[in-house]
VEXLUMFI-424575 format. One line per 10 residues: their letters; for each residue x, y, z of N, C-alpha, C, CB. Coordinates in steps of 0.1 Angstrom, whole numbers, plus 5000, padded with zeros to 4 digits. Last residue first. Glycine has a CB too. Example, Ala and Ser with C-alpha at 12.3 -4.5 7.8 and 13.67 -1.06 7.14 Angstrom:
# VEXLUMFI-424575
sa	5128:4978:5071:5137:4989:5071:5129:5000:5079:5141:4994:5057 | 5132:4943:5078:5123:4955:5078:5132:4967:5078:5113:4955:5090;
//
This chain:
# VEXLUMFI-424575
kegpptefrp	5087:4752:4955:5093:4748:4942:5105:4739:4944:5098:4761:4935 | 5077:4761:4978:5074:4748:4975:5080:4743:4962:5059:4746:4974 | 5083:4788:4982:5087:4779:4992:5085:4764:4989:5080:4782:5005 | 5070:4801:4960:5085:4799:4960:5089:4788:4970:5092:4812:4963 | 5040:4783:4950:5047:4793:4958:5062:4790:4958:5042:4794:4972 | 5029:4777:4918:5035:4770:4930:5043:4781:4937:5044:4758:4926 | 5002:4800:4911:5015:4793:4908:5019:4786:4920:5025:4804:4903 | 4968:4807:4902:4978:4803:4912:4991:4798:4905:4973:4792:4921 | 4940:4828:4901:4950:4821:4894:4962:4819:4903:4955:4830:4882 | 4920:4843:4915:4918:4829:4913:4930:4821:4907:4906:4827:4905;
avepfgseyg	4930:4871:4918:4929:4861:4929:4928:4847:4925:4917:4865:4938 | 4929:4886:4894:4941:4883:4901:4940:4871:4910:4946:4895:4908 | 4911:4877:4864:4911:4882:4878:4924:4878:4885:4899:4877:4886 | 4928:4883:4833:4920:4876:4842:4920:4882:4856:4926:4861:4843 | 4924:4907:4806:4932:4902:4818:4923:4894:4827:4938:4914:4825 | 4905:4895:4778:4913:4905:4785:4920:4899:4797:4904:4916:4790 | 4895:4869:4771:4886:4880:4775:4894:4891:4783:4875:4874:4784 | 4916:4853:4763:4905:4854:4754:4896:4866:4758:4897:4841:4755 | 4950:4864:4765:4938:4859:4772:4926:4862:4763:4936:4866:4786 | 4969:4874:4749:4972:4861:4755:4960:4855:4762:4983:4861:4764;
nefeelkrew	4964:4900:4744:4961:4890:4733:4962:4876:4738:4970:4893:4722 | 4973:4911:4768:4959:4912:4765:4955:4901:4754:4955:4926:4760 | 5000:4907:4766:4993:4901:4777:4978:4900:4773:4995:4909:4790 | 5006:4923:4743:5009:4909:4743:5001:4901:4754:5024:4906:4745 | 4999:4948:4753:4991:4942:4742:4993:4927:4741:4995:4949:4729 | 5018:4951:4772:5004:4950:4776:4996:4944:4765:4999:4964:4780 | 5040:4953:4755:5039:4942:4764:5025:4940:4769:5049:4944:4776 | 5035:4976:4741:5036:4964:4733:5034:4952:4743:5050:4963:4726 | 5036:4995:4762:5024:4993:4754:5024:4980:4747:5023:5005:4744 | 5063:4992:4770:5052:4988:4779:5039:4986:4772:5050:4999:4790;
npvhedwwqv	5077:5002:4748:5079:4988:4752:5067:4983:4761:5092:4987:4760 | 5067:5029:4748:5064:5020:4737:5066:5005:4740:5073:5023:4724 | 5079:5038:4773:5064:5037:4771:5061:5028:4759:5058:5051:4769 | 5106:5043:4773:5101:5030:4777:5086:5028:4774:5104:5028:4792 | 5111:5069:4765:5118:5059:4759:5112:5045:4761:5132:5059:4763 | 5095:5084:4784:5091:5084:4770:5098:5073:4761:5094:5098:4763 | 5110:5079:4808:5096:5075:4806:5092:5074:4791:5087:5085:4813 | 5135:5091:4802:5134:5076:4805:5120:5071:4803:5138:5074:4820 | 5127:5118:4798:5134:5110:4787:5133:5095:4790:5149:5114:4786 | 5116:5126:4823:5108:5125:4810:5114:5117:4800:5106:5140:4805;
nderiregav	5116:5120:4853:5125:5116:4843:5118:5114:4830:5133:5103:4847 | 5096:5132:4868:5109:5130:4874:5119:5127:4864:5108:5119:4885 | 5073:5132:4852:5079:5145:4855:5094:5143:4861:5071:5153:4865 | 5066:5105:4854:5072:5110:4841:5079:5124:4844:5061:5112:4830 | 5054:5104:4879:5067:5097:4876:5074:5102:4864:5063:5082:4875 | 5032:5120:4874:5042:5125:4884:5055:5117:4882:5036:5123:4898 | 5018:5105:4855:5022:5118:4852:5033:5123:4861:5010:5128:4852 | 5014:5080:4869:5022:5081:4857:5027:5095:4854:5014:5076:4846 | 4998:5073:4891:5010:5082:4893:5018:5084:4881:5018:5077:4904 | 4977:5057:4881:4975:5066:4892:4986:5077:4893:4974:5058:4905;
iiyrtaiavr	4987:5043:4858:4974:5050:4858:4973:5061:4869:4962:5040:4860 | 5012:5033:4867:5010:5041:4854:4998:5049:4854:5011:5032:4842 | 5005:5019:4890:5015:5030:4890:5013:5039:4878:5029:5024:4891 | 4987:5000:4879:4983:5010:4889:4992:5022:4890:4981:5003:4903 | 5004:4986:4862:4994:4994:4856:4988:5004:4866:4983:4985:4850 | 5020:4973:4881:5026:4982:4871:5016:4991:4865:5033:4974:4860 | 5001:4957:4895:5009:4967:4902:5014:4978:4892:5020:4961:4910 | 4993:4940:4874:4983:4948:4881:4990:4960:4888:4975:4940:4891 | 5017:4927:4868:5011:4936:4858:5001:4945:4864:5004:4927:4847 | 5020:4913:4892:5030:4923:4888:5025:4932:4877:5043:4915:4883;
fntdigptpd	4997:4896:4892:4998:4907:4902:5009:4917:4899:5001:4900:4916 | 5002:4880:4869:4991:4889:4870:4992:4900:4880:4978:4881:4873 | 5026:4866:4876:5026:4876:4864:5014:4885:4866:5024:4868:4851 | 5016:4852:4898:5028:4860:4899:5028:4871:4888:5041:4852:4899 | 4994:4837:4888:4992:4848:4898:5004:4857:4899:4990:4841:4912 | 5001:4834:4853:4997:4829:4866:4996:4840:4876:5008:4819:4871 | 5024:4830:4826:5010:4834:4831:5007:4827:4844:5000:4831:4820 | 5058:4837:4832:5048:4827:4829:5035:4832:4834:5051:4813:4835 | 5077:4866:4820:5071:4857:4831:5060:4848:4825:5065:4866:4842 | 5101:4878:4808:5091:4870:4801:5085:4861:4811:5097:4863:4789;
hepelaecie	5119:4907:4804:5112:4899:4814:5101:4892:4807:5107:4908:4826 | 5128:4922:4783:5137:4911:4788:5130:4903:4798:5149:4918:4793 | 5107:4941:4778:5108:4930:4770:5117:4918:4775:5114:4934:4756 | 5089:4952:4808:5101:4953:4799:5102:4940:4791:5114:4956:4807 | 5068:4948:4826:5065:4952:4813:5077:4953:4803:5058:4964:4813 | 5076:4941:4852:5064:4935:4847:5063:4937:4832:5052:4942:4853 | 5099:4954:4858:5099:4939:4860:5087:4933:4853:5100:4936:4874 | 5091:4981:4853:5101:4974:4844:5100:4959:4845:5115:4979:4847 | 5074:4986:4874:5069:4987:4860:5078:4979:4851:5068:5002:4856 | 5090:4982:4897:5078:4973:4895:5073:4974:4880:5067:4978:4904;
vdpfkfankd	5111:5001:4894:5114:4987:4894:5102:4978:4890:5119:4983:4908 | 5096:5025:4894:5105:5022:4883:5108:5007:4882:5118:5030:4885 | 5081:5023:4919:5074:5023:4906:5084:5020:4894:5067:5036:4903 | 5104:5024:4937:5095:5013:4937:5088:5012:4923:5085:5013:4948 | 5117:5049:4932:5124:5036:4931:5115:5025:4929:5133:5034:4943 | 5108:5074:4937:5103:5067:4924:5110:5053:4922:5106:5076:4912 | 5120:5083:4960:5105:5081:4960:5100:5073:4948:5098:5094:4960 | 5145:5089:4967:5143:5076:4962:5128:5073:4960:5149:5066:4971 | 5145:5114:4977:5151:5113:4964:5149:5099:4958:5166:5116:4965 | 5119:5129:4993:5127:5116:4993:5132:5114:4979:5118:5104:4997;
hddvsaaicr	5102:5150:4992:5114:5152:5000:5124:5140:4998:5111:5154:5014 | 5079:5141:4980:5088:5149:4972:5101:5151:4979:5082:5162:4969 | 5058:5126:4989:5071:5120:4991:5082:5128:4983:5071:5106:4986 | 5034:5137:4982:5037:5137:4997:5051:5131:4999:5027:5128:5004 | 5023:5139:4957:5036:5146:4960:5039:5146:4975:5035:5160:4954 | 5001:5125:4948:4998:5137:4957:5011:5144:4961:4991:5132:4969 | 5014:5104:4935:5006:5114:4927:5003:5126:4935:4993:5107:4923 | 5025:5092:4957:5034:5098:4947:5026:5108:4939:5040:5087:4938 | 5002:5082:4970:5011:5092:4977:5020:5099:4967:5020:5084:4987 | 4992:5065:4951:4984:5077:4955:4993:5087:4961:4973:5072:4964;
ayssslniwe	5013:5046:4952:5010:5053:4939:5002:5066:4942:5003:5045:4929 | 5008:5035:4977:5020:5043:4975:5019:5051:4962:5033:5034:4974 | 4984:5022:4971:4984:5033:4981:4997:5042:4979:4984:5027:4996 | 4993:5004:4953:4983:5013:4949:4983:5025:4958:4969:5007:4948 | 5010:4989:4970:5016:4996:4959:5006:5007:4954:5019:4986:4948 | 4990:4977:4987:5000:4986:4992:5007:4995:4981:5011:4978:5000 | 4975:4962:4968:4969:4973:4976:4979:4983:4981:4961:4967:4988 | 4995:4944:4959:4988:4953:4950:4982:4965:4957:4977:4945:4942 | 5001:4932:4983:5011:4940:4977:5006:4949:4966:5022:4931:4971 | 4977:4918:4988:4981:4929:4997:4992:4938:4991:4986:4923:5011;
icsqtyedqt	4979:4900:4967:4968:4909:4967:4971:4921:4976:4955:4902:4972 | 5002:4885:4975:5001:4892:4962:4991:4903:4962:4999:4883:4951 | 4992:4874:4999:5004:4883:4999:5004:4892:4986:5017:4876:5001 | 4972:4857:4989:4969:4868:4998:4980:4879:4998:4965:4863:5012 | 4989:4839:4975:4979:4847:4968:4975:4859:4976:4967:4839:4964 | 5003:4828:4996:5010:4835:4986:5001:4844:4978:5016:4824:4976 | 4982:4816:5011:4990:4827:5017:4998:4835:5006:5000:4821:5027 | 4973:4797:4992:4964:4807:4997:4972:4819:5003:4955:4801:5007 | 4996:4781:4988:4991:4790:4977:4982:4801:4982:4984:4781:4967 | 5020:4783:5015:5009:4778:5009:5004:4787:4997:4997:4776:5018;
kvdldledvl	5044:4795:5025:5043:4781:5024:5031:4776:5016:5042:4775:5037 | 5063:4823:5009:5054:4817:5020:5052:4802:5016:5041:4824:5021 | 5077:4849:5001:5082:4835:5001:5075:4827:5012:5098:4835:5004 | 5069:4875:5003:5061:4866:4994:5066:4852:4994:5062:4872:4980 | 5066:4898:5028:5073:4885:5025:5065:4876:5016:5078:4878:5037 | 5066:4932:5022:5058:4920:5025:5066:4908:5020:5044:4921:5018 | 5094:4951:5033:5085:4947:5023:5077:4935:5027:5093:4944:5010 | 5096:4974:5060:5099:4961:5055:5089:4957:5044:5099:4950:5066 | 5110:5005:5066:5098:4998:5061:5102:4985:5055:5090:5007:5051 | 5123:5025:5092:5125:5014:5083:5112:5007:5079:5135:5003:5088;
ldksvkgdag	5125:5060:5095:5119:5047:5099:5121:5037:5088:5104:5050:5101 | 5144:5088:5108:5141:5078:5097:5134:5066:5103:5153:5075:5089 | 5149:5103:5130:5140:5108:5120:5136:5098:5110:5148:5119:5113 | 5160:5108:5163:5156:5098:5153:5146:5104:5143:5149:5086:5160 | 5188:5121:5178:5175:5124:5173:5171:5114:5162:5174:5139:5167 | 5204:5105:5206:5203:5109:5192:5189:5112:5187:5210:5099:5183 | 5204:5095:5231:5204:5110:5230:5203:5115:5216:5215:5115:5237 | 5200:5069:5234:5214:5073:5233:5215:5088:5231:5221:5066:5221 | 5173:5066:5234:5180:5064:5247:5194:5069:5246:5180:5049:5251 | 5163:5093:5213:5163:5080:5217:5171:5079:5230:5169:5071:5207;
kfnkrplkll	5142:5122:5210:5155:5116:5213:5154:5102:5218:5162:5125:5223 | 5122:5134:5184:5122:5126:5196:5136:5121:5198:5112:5115:5196 | 5106:5162:5170:5118:5154:5171:5118:5147:5184:5131:5163:5169 | 5079:5171:5149:5084:5167:5162:5097:5159:5161:5073:5159:5170 | 5063:5198:5131:5072:5186:5132:5076:5184:5146:5084:5189:5123 | 5028:5205:5131:5041:5209:5134:5050:5197:5136:5042:5218:5147 | 5009:5190:5103:5011:5193:5117:5025:5197:5120:5007:5181:5126 | 5007:5182:5077:5005:5196:5080:5008:5200:5094:4990:5200:5077 | 5010:5155:5078:5021:5163:5073:5019:5178:5075:5024:5160:5059 | 4984:5148:5085:4995:5146:5095:5007:5154:5091:4999:5131:5096;
evilqllmdq	4971:5153:5061:4968:5161:5073:4979:5160:5084:4954:5156:5079 | 4982:5133:5045:4984:5148:5041:4981:5156:5053:4974:5151:5030 | 4974:5110:5058:4988:5113:5057:4990:5128:5054:4994:5104:5046 | 4946:5113:5054:4951:5113:5067:4966:5117:5067:4949:5100:5074 | 4945:5110:5026:4941:5123:5032:4946:5124:5046:4926:5125:5031 | 4953:5083:5024:4961:5093:5018:4958:5107:5024:4959:5094:5003 | 4930:5072:5037:4944:5070:5043:4953:5080:5037:4949:5056:5040 | 4911:5079:5018:4910:5084:5031:4923:5083:5038:4899:5077:5039 | 4918:5064:4996:4919:5078:4995:4919:5085:5009:4908:5084:4986 | 4912:5039:5007:4926:5041:5003:4928:5056:5002:4929:5034:4990;
krdeypvlaa	4885:5041:5009:4892:5042:5022:4907:5043:5019:4890:5030:5031 | 4875:5035:4985:4877:5049:4988:4884:5051:5001:4863:5056:4989 | 4891:5008:4969:4882:5012:4979:4885:5027:4983:4884:5004:4992 | 4909:4997:4952:4899:5006:4946:4889:5011:4956:4891:4999:4935 | 4925:4980:4968:4931:4992:4961:4921:5001:4955:4940:4987:4950 | 4912:4972:5000:4913:4970:4986:4917:4982:4978:4900:4964:4981 | 4933:4973:5029:4921:4980:5022:4923:4977:5007:4921:4995:5025 | 4957:4961:5035:4945:4953:5038:4933:4960:5031:4942:4953:5053 | 4978:4978:5030:4979:4965:5024:4965:4957:5025:4989:4956:5031 | 4971:5000:5045:4972:5002:5031:4973:4988:5024:4985:5010:5028;
ldyitqfvfn	4973:4989:5071:4959:4992:5065:4960:4994:5050:4953:5004:5072 | 5000:4988:5074:4992:4976:5075:4979:4978:5068:4991:4971:5089 | 5006:5016:5073:5012:5006:5064:5004:4993:5063:5027:5003:5068 | 4992:5025:5095:4989:5030:5082:4994:5020:5071:4994:5044:5080 | 5007:5011:5115:4992:5008:5113:4988:5013:5099:4984:5015:5124 | 5032:5023:5114:5030:5009:5110:5016:5005:5108:5036:5000:5122 | 5025:5049:5122:5031:5047:5109:5029:5032:5105:5046:5050:5109 | 5016:5044:5148:5007:5050:5138:5012:5047:5124:5006:5065:5140 | 5039:5035:5160:5028:5026:5159:5018:5031:5148:5021:5024:5172 | 5054:5058:5160:5059:5047:5152:5048:5037:5150:5071:5040:5160;
lsdrtsddiq	5037:5072:5178:5038:5076:5164:5044:5066:5155:5046:5089:5163 | 5042:5058:5201:5029:5057:5195:5029:5062:5181:5019:5065:5204 | 5069:5064:5206:5065:5050:5204:5051:5049:5197:5065:5042:5217 | 5067:5092:5210:5075:5087:5199:5070:5073:5196:5090:5087:5203 | 5033:5101:5218:5047:5099:5222:5054:5093:5209:5048:5089:5234 | 5008:5126:5209:5013:5112:5210:5028:5112:5213:5011:5105:5197 | 4987:5142:5195:4990:5142:5210:4996:5128:5214:4977:5145:5218 | 4981:5135:5169:4992:5144:5172:4996:5145:5187:4988:5158:5168 | 4958:5121:5168:4971:5113:5168:4982:5122:5172:4973:5108:5154 | 4939:5141:5168:4939:5132:5179:4952:5124:5180:4928:5122:5177;
naakaaaddn	4946:5153:5143:4948:5161:5156:4948:5152:5168:4937:5172:5157 | 4939:5132:5126:4953:5137:5127:4956:5145:5140:4956:5146:5115 | 4911:5131:5130:4920:5120:5134:4934:5124:5135:4918:5108:5123 | 4904:5156:5119:4901:5153:5133:4910:5142:5138:4886:5149:5134 | 4913:5154:5092:4918:5164:5101:4916:5161:5116:4913:5178:5097 | 4896:5132:5084:4910:5131:5084:4917:5141:5093:4915:5132:5070 | 4869:5143:5088:4874:5131:5095:4889:5130:5096:4868:5119:5089 | 4856:5163:5075:4867:5167:5084:4873:5155:5091:4863:5178:5093 | 4835:5151:5062:4846:5157:5054:4858:5161:5062:4841:5170:5047 | 4823:5120:5074:4824:5134:5075:4836:5140:5067:4825:5138:5090;
esllfeifin	4819:5093:5076:4816:5099:5063:4818:5114:5063:4802:5095:5058 | 4839:5069:5093:4832:5082:5092:4830:5086:5078:4841:5092:5099 | 4854:5046:5094:4839:5044:5093:4832:5057:5092:4834:5037:5106 | 4879:5056:5097:4876:5049:5085:4861:5046:5083:4884:5036:5084 | 4877:5068:5123:4881:5076:5111:4876:5069:5098:4896:5078:5111 | 4872:5047:5140:4862:5058:5139:4865:5066:5127:4863:5067:5152 | 4896:5032:5136:4882:5026:5133:4872:5038:5131:4878:5017:5145 | 4916:5050:5144:4915:5046:5130:4901:5040:5127:4926:5035:5128 | 4909:5052:5171:4909:5064:5163:4908:5060:5148:4922:5073:5166 | 4914:5026:5179:4900:5031:5179:4899:5044:5171:4895:5033:5193;
sikpvfdqgs	4941:5025:5177:4934:5016:5169:4919:5021:5168:4934:5002:5175 | 4948:5044:5197:4951:5047:5183:4943:5038:5173:4965:5047:5180 | 4939:5030:5220:4935:5043:5217:4936:5047:5202:4943:5053:5226 | 4952:5005:5220:4938:5005:5218:4933:5019:5214:4931:5001:5230 | 4980:5017:5222:4976:5007:5211:4961:5007:5209:4981:4993:5215 | 4985:5033:5243:4982:5040:5231:4978:5030:5220:4995:5047:5226 | 4991:5017:5265:4978:5023:5265:4975:5029:5251:4977:5035:5275 | 5006:4986:5264:5007:5000:5259:4994:5006:5258:5015:5000:5246 | 5000:4961:5270:5008:4968:5280:5011:4982:5276:5021:4961:5282 | 4984:4946:5254:4997:4949:5249:5006:4956:5259:4996:4958:5237;
pmsaqktlft	4956:4926:5246:4965:4932:5257:4979:4934:5252:4965:4922:5269 | 4935:4936:5219:4946:4927:5223:4954:4933:5235:4955:4924:5211 | 4917:4953:5209:4913:4945:5221:4924:4936:5226:4901:4936:5217 | 4928:4966:5188:4923:4974:5199:4920:4966:5211:4910:4981:5194 | 4934:4945:5171:4945:4953:5176:4941:4961:5188:4951:4962:5166 | 4909:4936:5164:4918:4927:5171:4929:4935:5178:4923:4916:5162 | 4901:4959:5150:4893:4955:5162:4902:4945:5170:4880:4947:5157 | 4919:4960:5129:4919:4971:5139:4912:4967:5152:4912:4983:5133 | 4913:4935:5115:4926:4938:5120:4926:4949:5131:4935:4943:5109 | 4886:4939:5109:4890:4928:5117:4904:4930:5124:4890:4915:5109;
lwppqfetss	4890:4961:5092:4882:4963:5104:4885:4951:5114:4867:4964:5101 | 4904:4949:5071:4910:4961:5078:4903:4963:5091:4909:4973:5069 | 4886:4929:5061:4899:4925:5068:4905:4937:5076:4909:4921:5058 | 4851:4935:5068:4863:4937:5060:4876:4934:5068:4863:4951:5054 | 4829:4910:5076:4836:4921:5082:4849:4923:5074:4839:4920:5097 | 4797:4897:5069:4811:4899:5065:4816:4911:5071:4812:4899:5049 | 4777:4880:5093:4779:4892:5084:4793:4895:5081:4771:4904:5089 | 4768:4860:5108:4780:4858:5101:4783:4869:5090:4780:4844:5094 | 4743:4866:5117:4754:4866:5127:4768:4864:5121:4752:4855:5138 | 4723:4887:5096:4731:4874:5098:4742:4876:5109:4736:4870:5085;
am	4695:4905:5108:4708:4905:5103:4715:4892:5106:4717:4916:5108 | 4662:4899:5099:4672:4898:5110:4686:4897:5103:4669:4885:5119;
//
């Protein structure tokens, strides 16, 4: 008999709650269920099918789609194949004919604002969870960079440039703990997943910095008896409690 407490992944809990929560907007449960069906599917055409279902949408619902992808990228573990599924969905959405929507002032809206995850939280558990979600989200963005879906954005390499340097440049000397571990995890994901594409953007900068990063990674590795520790179990005092 199956256990009544069977584990449900956070992304599915999030979508199920979103689909059942009264919102006054018909598109909220509709799109949430599209995502559930898509991420549970094993069919090769699942991404194309979901994109076509999403395409029949209003401006508000497309904003909701964007935010949902962003939230899911933070909740799906960075090594889970569903991260690749989210990337494939983005690729399929980009194949669809472009749409322009006019706001109340008659202006055409094209740009969307993305807020970073807030790491200044109250408890260690919340802080650790925020770090884990930032690793997942950064890994998702690394996949997007590697797939060249952000080639139209001149600032596409801003995040990896900053994240790699803050974790691995000599002038940064962080204390071992969750903060250091998650920054190193993010930096290495960018290097492994999107390194070739990032280097193409600025070969000289990349080649000049790689020796520094290699030395820093070796320092971290030598600092632990068995290589890098797991990210989740190690804690620092959260910023809000210092």
